[in-house]
C-alpha positions in Angstrom: 0.0 0.0 0.0 1.1 3.5 -0.7 1.6 5.9 2.3 -1.2 8.1 1.0 -3.5 5.0 0.9 -2.7 4.1 4.5 -3.2 7.5 6.1 -6.5 9.1 5.3 -6.3 12.2 7.4 -4.9 13.5 10.7 -7.5 13.8 13.5 -7.8 17.3 15.0 -9.9 17.0 18.1 -9.5 18.6 21.5 -8.1 15.4 23.0 -5.7 14.7 20.0 -4.5 18.3 20.1 -3.7 18.0 23.8 -1.8 14.8 23.2 0.6 16.6 20.7 2.5 17.9 23.8 3.5 14.4 24.5 4.6 13.8 20.9 1.4 11.7 20.1 -0.5 12.3 16.9 -3.8 10.7 15.9 -4.7 9.7 12.3 -7.6 8.1 10.6 -6.2 5.1 8.7 -7.2 2.3 6.4 -9.0 -0.6 8.1 -6.6 -3.1 6.5 -3.4 -1.3 7.6 -1.2 -3.0 10.2 1.0 -1.2 12.7 4.1 -1.6 10.6 2.2 -0.2 7.5 1.2 2.8 9.6 4.7 3.3 11.0 6.3 3.2 7.5 3.6 5.6 6.1 4.1 8.2 8.8 7.8 8.1 8.5 7.6 8.5 4.7 5.0 11.3 4.7 6.2 13.4 7.6 10.0 12.5 7.7 9.9 11.7 11.5 11.1 8.7 13.5 8.2 6.7 14.9 8.6 5.1 18.3 5.3 3.4 18.7 1.9 2.9 17.2 -1.4 2.1 18.9 -4.5 1.3 16.9 -8.2 1.5 17.7 -11.0 -0.2 15.8 -14.2 1.8 16.1 -17.7 0.9 15.0 -19.3 3.6 12.9 -22.7 4.8 13.9 -25.8 3.5 12.2 -27.3 5.7 9.6 -31.1 5.8 9.0 -32.3 6.3 5.5 -35.8 6.3 3.9 -36.2 2.6 3.9 -34.7 1.6 7.2 -31.4 1.4 9.1 -28.2 0.8 7.3 -25.1 -0.1 9.4 -21.9 1.8 9.1 -18.5 0.2 8.5 -15.8 0.1 11.2 -13.2 2.8 11.2 -9.7 2.6 12.4 -7.6 5.2 14.2 -4.0 5.2 14.9 -2.1 7.0 17.7 1.5 7.5 16.7 4.2 8.3 19.1 7.2 10.0 17.5 10.8 10.6 18.8 11.2 13.4 21.3 13.3 15.4 18.9 10.8 15.3 16.0 7.6 17.2 15.5 4.7 17.0 13.0 3.2 20.3 11.9 -0.5 19.6 11.5 -2.0 23.0 12.2 
């Protein structure tokens, strides 16, 4: 997988922004991506050294349409910890 296919977008939430002080950055990633895929993609895109990766599989909320409920797909988030000397400029 290409790095741009693995990382969909950085997550900019209040909790994720507070975690940047501890060199932790959150990303929305492809559901099939492994931790090593995510690590390689972040290192290639942002030119930083990744120390650790934690992943979270989240169930998407159900959507209601005209003819009933349709379930959402699961989404995957990654929390990436980078080396203390490196920074990622997201904002």
